[in-house]
C-alpha positions in Angstrom: -67.7 -49.6 -25.6 -69.6 -52.4 -27.4 -73.2 -51.6 -28.1 -75.5 -54.4 -29.2 -76.8 -54.2 -32.7 -80.0 -52.2 -33.0 -83.0 -53.3 -35.0 -83.6 -52.1 -38.5 -86.1 -49.5 -39.3 -88.1 -47.9 -37.7 -85.8 -47.6 -34.6 -82.9 -45.6 -36.0 -85.2 -43.3 -38.0 -87.6 -42.7 -35.0 -84.9 -42.0 -32.4 -83.0 -39.8 -34.9 -86.0 -37.7 -35.7 -86.9 -37.4 -32.0 -83.5 -36.2 -30.8 -83.0 -33.8 -33.8 -86.4 -32.2 -33.1 -85.7 -32.0 -29.4 -82.2 -30.6 -29.9 -83.5 -28.0 -32.4 -86.2 -26.8 -30.0 -83.8 -26.8 -27.1 -81.3 -24.7 -29.0 -83.9 -22.2 -30.2 -86.4 -22.1 -27.4 -84.4 -23.6 -24.5 -87.1 -26.3 -23.9 -88.1 -29.8 -25.0 -91.8 -29.9 -25.7 -93.9 -32.4 -23.7 -95.9 -33.2 -26.9 -92.7 -34.3 -28.6 -91.8 -36.5 -25.6 -95.2 -38.0 -25.4 -95.3 -38.7 -29.2 -91.9 -40.2 -29.1 -92.6 -42.4 -26.2 -95.8 -43.7 -27.8 -94.1 -44.3 -31.2 -91.2 -46.1 -29.5 -93.6 -48.3 -27.6 -95.5 -49.1 -30.7 -92.3 -49.9 -32.6 -91.0 -52.1 -29.8 -94.3 -54.1 -29.6 -94.4 -54.5 -33.4 -90.8 -55.6 -33.7 -90.4 -57.7 -30.6 -93.9 -58.8 -29.5 -95.9 -57.6 -26.5 -93.9 -59.2 -23.7 -90.3 -58.8 -25.0 -91.0 -55.5 -26.7 -92.8 -54.1 -23.7 -90.0 -55.1 -21.3 -87.3 -53.8 -23.7 -89.1 -50.4 -23.9 -89.8 -50.2 -20.1 -86.2 -51.1 -19.3 -84.9 -48.4 -21.6 -87.3 -45.8 -20.3 -86.5 -46.6 -16.7 -82.7 -46.5 -17.4 -83.0 -43.1 -19.0 -84.9 -41.9 -16.0 -82.6 -43.4 -13.4 -79.5 -41.9 -15.1 -80.6 -38.3 -15.2 -83.3 -37.8 -12.5 -80.7 -37.5 -9.7 -79.0 -34.7 -11.7 -82.3 -33.0 -12.1 -83.0 -33.2 -8.4 -79.6 -31.5 -7.8 -80.8 -28.8 -10.3 -78.1 -29.8 -12.7 -80.4 -30.1 -15.7 -84.0 -29.5 -16.7 -86.8 -32.0 -16.6 -87.0 -32.0 -20.5 -83.5 -33.5 -20.6 -84.5 -36.3 -18.3 -87.7 -37.0 -20.4 -85.6 -36.9 -23.6 -83.3 -39.6 -22.3 -86.3 -41.7 -21.3 -87.6 -41.3 -24.9 -84.2 -42.4 -26.2 -84.4 -45.4 -23.9 -87.8 -46.4 -25.2 -86.3 -46.6 -28.7 -82.9 -48.1 -27.9 -83.3 -50.1 -24.8 -81.3 -50.1 -21.5 -77.8 -51.0 -22.8 -77.7 -48.5 -25.6 -79.2 -45.8 -23.4 -76.3 -46.1 -21.0 -74.0 -45.6 -23.9 -76.0 -42.5 -25.0 -75.8 -41.1 -21.5 -72.0 -41.6 -21.3 -71.4 -40.0 -24.6 -73.8 -37.1 -23.9 -72.1 -36.5 -20.5 -68.7 -36.3 -22.2 -70.0 -34.0 -25.0 -72.0 -31.9 -22.6 -69.1 -31.6 -20.1 -66.7 -30.4 -22.8 -69.3 -28.1 -24.3 -70.1 -26.5 -20.9 -66.4 -26.2 -20.0 -65.7 -24.5 -23.3 -68.5 -22.0 -22.7 -67.3 -21.3 -19.2 -63.8 -20.6 -20.5 -65.0 -18.4 -23.4 -67.1 -16.4 -21.0 -64.2 -16.0 -18.5 -66.0 -17.7 -15.7 -63.5 -20.5 -14.9 -62.5 -19.0 -11.6 -66.1 -18.7 -10.5 -66.7 -22.4 -11.6 -63.8 -23.5 -9.4 -65.0 -21.5 -6.5 -68.5 -22.9 -6.8 -67.2 -26.5 -7.0 -65.0 -26.1 -3.9 -68.0 -24.6 -2.1 -70.3 -27.4 -3.2 -67.8 -30.1 -2.2 -67.3 -28.5 1.2 -71.1 -28.2 1.6 -71.4 -31.9 0.8 -68.6 -33.0 3.2 -70.1 -31.0 6.1 -73.6 -32.2 5.5 -75.2 -28.8 5.1 -78.1 -30.0 3.1 -80.3 -27.5 1.3 -77.7 -24.9 1.0 -76.1 -26.5 -2.1 -78.5 -25.0 -4.6 -77.7 -22.6 -7.4 -79.2 -19.6 -5.6 -76.7 -20.1 -2.8 -73.5 -20.5 -4.9 -71.0 -17.8 -4.0 -70.5 -16.8 -7.6 -73.9 -17.6 -8.9 -74.5 -19.9 -11.8 -71.8 -19.9 -14.5 -74.4 -20.7 -17.2 -76.4 -23.5 -18.8 -76.3 -25.4 -22.1 -79.2 -26.8 -24.2 -78.3 -30.4 -23.1 -80.7 -32.0 -25.7 -78.0 -31.3 -28.2 -75.5 -33.4 -26.2 -78.1 -36.2 -25.9 -78.7 -36.0 -29.7 -75.0 -36.2 -30.4 -74.6 -39.2 -28.0 -77.5 -40.9 -29.7 -76.0 -40.4 -33.2 -72.7 -41.8 -32.0 -74.4 -44.9 -30.5 -76.4 -45.5 -33.6 -73.3 -45.1 -35.7 -71.5 -47.7 -33.6 -74.3 -50.1 -33.9 -74.1 -50.2 -37.7 -70.3 -50.5 -38.0 
């Protein structure tokens, strides 16, 4: 995947600090604080306006924020992740723009998927995961809306991960690719 070159400071520093702080609080407290999100969104907007001017910087910021929202909000609606993860990818989008945010989401999805599967296997819940997936697919195919929530899964939830860590890792990978 080719990622466009990102601007010099303060973008890499700002986004790196944001995702590391978010990942550390998600790992320890299982939440991403709204204050961190608000501060990161404001700082990323200020940086984009300063680096690229009001019109271009504002549009770059808005496109990134909306891309982050569009990529994870449907997963949130399906109860596949928490709202803090959606807001964190929006914050990343504010710093990096739409194209790089798509790259972050792809890498985070791969990392998060492998991480979640590893946890399921270590906990011995692979059979339950397969049962739940078959049930959810059958539910979708038969149009039984509303039943496909975690509370109705035959084996219950197989667990969660602090997804901000996957977003942070995806962000670092995209940043590394941009400087190579």
